[in-house]
C-alpha positions, 0 to 999 in steps of 0.5 A: 500500500503506497502511503507516499504519493499524495495530492491536496484534496480539502482543508477542514478543521477540528470542530470539537476541541481545538479549532485547528485546521488540517489538510486532507491529502489524497493517495490517488492509487487507493482513493484514500485521504490522509489527515495532514499534519498528522499529530504525534502519537503523544499529542493525540489524547488531547484531541479526545478531551471533550465531554461531547465525544460520545463513544467515550461516555454513556451520557445521553444528555442533549439532543444529539447524544439522546438520538445517538443512544436510541439508534445505538440500541438497535444497531448493537443488535444488528451488528451481532446478528451480522457477526452470527451470520458470517462467523464459523462459530460462536467463540472468541470475539475481540472488539478494538476501540470498545468504548464503554463496552456496550457491544461486548456486553451484549455479545457476552450475554449471547454466549461469546467469549469477549475481549476488548481494547480501549485506550481511553481510561474513563471509557475502559473503566466503564466497560470493566464495571460491566464485567468485561475484560479490556486491554489498553492497546492491541499489544495487550491482546495480540498473544491470542487468536480470535474467531472474530475481530471487530472495529466499529468506526475505529480503523480511521483513528489508528496511527500506524495503519499498515502495522495494525492491518498486519496485526489484525490478520495475524490475530485472526484464526483460520476462517476468522471474520474481520468486521470493519465499519468506517465512514465513506467520504464519497457519500452524498452527505460528505459531498454536500457538507464538504469541509463541515462534514462531521465524519472527517473529524480531524485529527481524531480521524487520521485516515478517510476511506473510500470503497476502493481503499477498503476493498484493497486494504487487507489483500491478499490475506483476507477476502471481502465477503460482504459490504453493508450500509449503516443507514442511520449514520447519514442522519447522525453525521448530517445533524453534526455537520449542520451544527458545525456549519450553522451552529444549530443543534437541531436542523430539519435540513439535516434530516432531509440530507440524511434521507437524500444521501441514502436515496442517492446511495441506493443507486451509487452504493456510496453510503455515509458509512459502510461495514466491510466483512472480511474472511481469512483463508484456512 
C-alpha cells in the first residue's frame, strides 16, 4: 500500500476541541485521504478531551447524544446478528476501540467469549464495571487468536495503519471474520457538507476511506465477503455537520440530507458509512 504519493484534496478543521485546521491529502492509487499534519502519537489524547465525544461516555444528555443512544440500541443488535451470520462459530470475539463496552456486553450475554481494547481510561473503566475484560492497546491482546475481530468506526483513528492491518490478520484464526465499519467520504452527505462534514473529524480521524481503499486494504490475506450500509449514520453525521456549519443543534435540513444521501446511495452504493466483512483463508 503506497502511503507516499499524495495530492491536496480539502482543508477542514477540528470542530470539537481545538479549532485547528488540517489538510486532507489524497493517495490517488487507493482513493484514500490522509489527515495532514498528522499529530504525534503523544499529542493525540488531547484531541479526545471533550465531554461531547460520545463513544467515550454513556451520557445521553442533549439532543444529539439522546438520538445517538436510541439508534445505538438497535444497531448493537444488528451488528451481532451480522457477526452470527458470517462467523464459523460462536467463540472468541475481540472488539478494538470498545468504548464503554456496550457491544461486548451484549455479545457476552449471547454466549461469546469477549475481549476488548480501549485506550481511553474513563471509557475502559466503564466497560470493566460491566464485567468485561479490556486491554489498553492491541499489544495487550495480540498473544491470542480470535474467531472474530471487530472495529466499529475505529480503523480511521489508528496511527500506524499498515502495522495494525498486519496485526489484525495475524490475530485472526483460520476462517476468522474481520468486521470493519468506517465512514465513506464519497457519500452524498460528505459531498454536500464538504469541509463541515462531521465524519472527517480531524485529527481524531487520521485516515478517510473510500470503497476502493477498503476493498484493497487487507489483500491478499483476507477476502471481502460482504459490504453493508449503516443507514442511520447519514442522519447522525448530517445533524453534526449542520451544527458545525450553522451552529444549530437541531436542523430539519439535516434530516432531509440524511434521507437524500441514502436515496442517492441506493443507486451509487456510496453510503455515509459502510461495514466491510472480511474472511481469512484456512
